[in-house]
FIFILO-504486 format. One record per residue: residue number from 1; z, x, y of N, C-alpha, C in turn. Coordinates in steps of 0.05 Angstrom, whole numbers. Layout:
% residues N
+-----+--------+--------+--------+--------+--------+--------+--------+--------+--------+
:   k :    nc3 :    nc1 :    nc2 :   cac3 :   cac1 :   cac2 :    cc3 :    cc1 :    cc2 :
+-----+--------+--------+--------+--------+--------+--------+--------+--------+--------+
: NUM :      Z :      X :      Y :      Z :      X :      Y :      Z :      X :      Y :
...
+-----+--------+--------+--------+--------+--------+--------+--------+--------+--------+
***
This chain:
% residues 87
+-----+--------+--------+--------+--------+--------+--------+--------+--------+--------+
:   k :    nc3 :    nc1 :    nc2 :   cac3 :   cac1 :   cac2 :    cc3 :    cc1 :    cc2 :
+-----+--------+--------+--------+--------+--------+--------+--------+--------+--------+
:   1 :   1470 :   2701 :   3259 :   1454 :   2688 :   3238 :   1453 :   2706 :   3213 :
:   2 :   1452 :   2694 :   3190 :   1450 :   2709 :   3165 :   1424 :   2724 :   3163 :
:   3 :   1426 :   2749 :   3155 :   1402 :   2765 :   3151 :   1404 :   2777 :   3123 :
:   4 :   1382 :   2775 :   3107 :   1383 :   2787 :   3080 :   1387 :   2817 :   3081 :
:   5 :   1399 :   2828 :   3060 :   1404 :   2857 :   3059 :   1378 :   2873 :   3058 :
:   6 :   1358 :   2861 :   3046 :   1332 :   2875 :   3045 :   1310 :   2854 :   3044 :
:   7 :   1287 :   2861 :   3053 :   1264 :   2842 :   3054 :   1243 :   2851 :   3034 :
:   8 :   1251 :   2864 :   3013 :   1231 :   2872 :   2993 :   1244 :   2871 :   2965 :
:   9 :   1227 :   2871 :   2945 :   1237 :   2871 :   2918 :   1241 :   2900 :   2910 :
:  10 :   1264 :   2907 :   2898 :   1269 :   2935 :   2891 :   1249 :   2946 :   2871 :
:  11 :   1244 :   2972 :   2872 :   1226 :   2984 :   2853 :   1240 :   2987 :   2826 :
:  12 :   1224 :   2988 :   2805 :   1234 :   2992 :   2778 :   1244 :   3020 :   2776 :
:  13 :   1267 :   3024 :   2764 :   1279 :   3050 :   2759 :   1261 :   3066 :   2740 :
:  14 :   1249 :   3087 :   2750 :   1230 :   3103 :   2733 :   1245 :   3118 :   2711 :
:  15 :   1271 :   3121 :   2712 :   1286 :   3135 :   2691 :   1293 :   3118 :   2668 :
:  16 :   1290 :   3092 :   2671 :   1298 :   3073 :   2649 :   1279 :   3076 :   2626 :
:  17 :   1289 :   3079 :   2601 :   1273 :   3083 :   2577 :   1269 :   3057 :   2561 :
:  18 :   1289 :   3039 :   2562 :   1287 :   3014 :   2547 :   1278 :   2991 :   2564 :
:  19 :   1265 :   2972 :   2551 :   1256 :   2948 :   2566 :   1279 :   2928 :   2567 :
:  20 :   1278 :   2911 :   2587 :   1297 :   2888 :   2589 :   1284 :   2865 :   2574 :
:  21 :   1299 :   2853 :   2555 :   1289 :   2830 :   2540 :   1307 :   2807 :   2545 :
:  22 :   1296 :   2785 :   2556 :   1311 :   2760 :   2560 :   1303 :   2742 :   2537 :
:  23 :   1322 :   2733 :   2521 :   1316 :   2716 :   2498 :   1313 :   2687 :   2505 :
:  24 :   1315 :   2681 :   2531 :   1312 :   2653 :   2540 :   1299 :   2654 :   2568 :
:  25 :   1287 :   2632 :   2576 :   1275 :   2631 :   2603 :   1297 :   2634 :   2624 :
:  26 :   1292 :   2649 :   2644 :   1311 :   2652 :   2666 :   1301 :   2638 :   2691 :
:  27 :   1314 :   2616 :   2698 :   1306 :   2601 :   2721 :   1332 :   2593 :   2735 :
:  28 :   1339 :   2606 :   2756 :   1364 :   2601 :   2771 :   1358 :   2587 :   2797 :
:  29 :   1373 :   2565 :   2801 :   1369 :   2549 :   2826 :   1396 :   2544 :   2838 :
:  30 :   1398 :   2547 :   2864 :   1424 :   2543 :   2878 :   1419 :   2527 :   2903 :
:  31 :   1437 :   2507 :   2907 :   1436 :   2491 :   2931 :   1463 :   2493 :   2945 :
:  32 :   1462 :   2499 :   2971 :   1486 :   2500 :   2987 :   1482 :   2481 :   3011 :
:  33 :   1503 :   2465 :   3016 :   1502 :   2447 :   3039 :   1525 :   2453 :   3057 :
:  34 :   1519 :   2458 :   3082 :   1540 :   2464 :   3102 :   1541 :   2440 :   3122 :
:  35 :   1564 :   2427 :   3123 :   1568 :   2405 :   3142 :   1582 :   2416 :   3167 :
:  36 :   1568 :   2414 :   3189 :   1579 :   2425 :   3214 :   1598 :   2405 :   3227 :
:  37 :   1620 :   2414 :   3237 :   1640 :   2396 :   3250 :   1628 :   2383 :   3275 :
:  38 :   1639 :   2361 :   3283 :   1630 :   2347 :   3307 :   1632 :   2366 :   3331 :
:  39 :   1612 :   2366 :   3347 :   1611 :   2383 :   3370 :   1598 :   2410 :   3365 :
:  40 :   1593 :   2417 :   3340 :   1580 :   2442 :   3333 :   1550 :   2437 :   3330 :
:  41 :   1534 :   2457 :   3337 :   1505 :   2454 :   3335 :   1494 :   2479 :   3322 :
:  42 :   1471 :   2476 :   3310 :   1458 :   2498 :   3297 :   1439 :   2512 :   3317 :
:  43 :   1442 :   2538 :   3320 :   1424 :   2552 :   3339 :   1396 :   2555 :   3328 :
:  44 :   1394 :   2561 :   3302 :   1367 :   2565 :   3291 :   1369 :   2559 :   3261 :
:  45 :   1349 :   2545 :   3250 :   1347 :   2540 :   3222 :   1335 :   2566 :   3209 :
:  46 :   1347 :   2576 :   3188 :   1336 :   2600 :   3174 :   1308 :   2594 :   3165 :
:  47 :   1291 :   2614 :   3167 :   1263 :   2611 :   3159 :   1260 :   2612 :   3129 :
:  48 :   1240 :   2599 :   3119 :   1234 :   2599 :   3090 :   1225 :   2627 :   3083 :
:  49 :   1233 :   2635 :   3059 :   1226 :   2662 :   3049 :   1214 :   2659 :   3020 :
:  50 :   1196 :   2677 :   3014 :   1186 :   2678 :   2986 :   1179 :   2707 :   2980 :
:  51 :   1190 :   2717 :   2958 :   1183 :   2744 :   2949 :   1173 :   2741 :   2920 :
:  52 :   1152 :   2755 :   2914 :   1141 :   2753 :   2887 :   1131 :   2781 :   2878 :
:  53 :   1133 :   2785 :   2852 :   1121 :   2809 :   2839 :   1111 :   2800 :   2812 :
:  54 :   1103 :   2820 :   2796 :   1092 :   2813 :   2769 :   1113 :   2801 :   2751 :
:  55 :   1139 :   2805 :   2757 :   1160 :   2797 :   2739 :   1176 :   2772 :   2748 :
:  56 :   1177 :   2767 :   2774 :   1195 :   2746 :   2784 :   1185 :   2734 :   2810 :
:  57 :   1196 :   2711 :   2816 :   1190 :   2697 :   2841 :   1217 :   2688 :   2853 :
:  58 :   1221 :   2694 :   2879 :   1245 :   2684 :   2893 :   1236 :   2667 :   2916 :
:  59 :   1249 :   2644 :   2919 :   1243 :   2626 :   2942 :   1268 :   2617 :   2955 :
:  60 :   1267 :   2613 :   2982 :   1290 :   2602 :   2996 :   1279 :   2584 :   3018 :
:  61 :   1290 :   2559 :   3019 :   1282 :   2540 :   3039 :   1307 :   2529 :   3052 :
:  62 :   1306 :   2523 :   3078 :   1328 :   2512 :   3092 :   1319 :   2487 :   3108 :
:  63 :   1336 :   2467 :   3108 :   1330 :   2442 :   3123 :   1355 :   2434 :   3138 :
:  64 :   1351 :   2425 :   3163 :   1374 :   2414 :   3178 :   1370 :   2384 :   3181 :
:  65 :   1392 :   2369 :   3176 :   1392 :   2340 :   3178 :   1408 :   2333 :   3202 :
:  66 :   1395 :   2322 :   3223 :   1408 :   2316 :   3248 :   1428 :   2292 :   3245 :
:  67 :   1421 :   2274 :   3227 :   1438 :   2250 :   3223 :   1466 :   2258 :   3212 :
:  68 :   1466 :   2276 :   3193 :   1492 :   2284 :   3181 :   1502 :   2311 :   3192 :
:  69 :   1487 :   2323 :   3210 :   1493 :   2349 :   3222 :   1499 :   2369 :   3200 :
:  70 :   1481 :   2371 :   3180 :   1485 :   2389 :   3158 :   1460 :   2406 :   3153 :
:  71 :   1465 :   2429 :   3142 :   1445 :   2449 :   3135 :   1444 :   2451 :   3105 :
:  72 :   1421 :   2447 :   3093 :   1417 :   2449 :   3064 :   1399 :   2473 :   3059 :
:  73 :   1409 :   2492 :   3042 :   1394 :   2515 :   3034 :   1390 :   2515 :   3004 :
:  74 :   1365 :   2516 :   2996 :   1358 :   2516 :   2968 :   1344 :   2542 :   2961 :
:  75 :   1354 :   2556 :   2941 :   1342 :   2581 :   2933 :   1337 :   2581 :   2903 :
:  76 :   1316 :   2595 :   2895 :   1310 :   2596 :   2866 :   1300 :   2624 :   2859 :
:  77 :   1306 :   2631 :   2834 :   1296 :   2657 :   2823 :   1286 :   2650 :   2795 :
:  78 :   1260 :   2656 :   2790 :   1248 :   2651 :   2764 :   1234 :   2676 :   2754 :
:  79 :   1240 :   2683 :   2729 :   1226 :   2705 :   2716 :   1199 :   2695 :   2706 :
:  80 :   1178 :   2711 :   2710 :   1152 :   2704 :   2699 :   1148 :   2713 :   2671 :
:  81 :   1161 :   2735 :   2664 :   1159 :   2746 :   2637 :   1187 :   2750 :   2625 :
:  82 :   1190 :   2746 :   2599 :   1217 :   2750 :   2587 :   1221 :   2779 :   2578 :
:  83 :   1201 :   2796 :   2580 :   1203 :   2824 :   2575 :   1195 :   2840 :   2599 :
:  84 :   1213 :   2857 :   2609 :   1206 :   2874 :   2632 :   1206 :   2903 :   2622 :
:  85 :   1182 :   2914 :   2622 :   1177 :   2940 :   2611 :   1190 :   2962 :   2628 :
:  86 :   1195 :   2985 :   2616 :   1208 :   3007 :   2630 :   1187 :   3025 :   2644 :
:  87 :   1162 :   3021 :   2640 :   1140 :   3036 :   2651 :   1136 :   3062 :   2637 :
+-----+--------+--------+--------+--------+--------+--------+--------+--------+--------+
***
C-alpha cells in the first residue's frame, strides 16, 4: 500500500532571508482514478489525510466504487497567504 514519504509539514528554512511572494492564488487540485481489472480487489482504501499550518492546507480523500471496481483519489493543496515570510 502507498505510504507518504512524511506525515508532517516541513519546517521553514531558518537560513532563508527573502520571503516567497505568490502573485496569484495557489490552489492545486488533482484527481486520479484507478480502474482495477476484473478479478482484482482492493485490500484497503487509503485513509483520508489532512495537514494544515499557518500557510497552507493539504487534503487527500479516497473512495472505492464497487460497481466500477475503481479507486478515486482526490488531493488538494491551497495556500492561505500569498506571502510566506522568511522569519
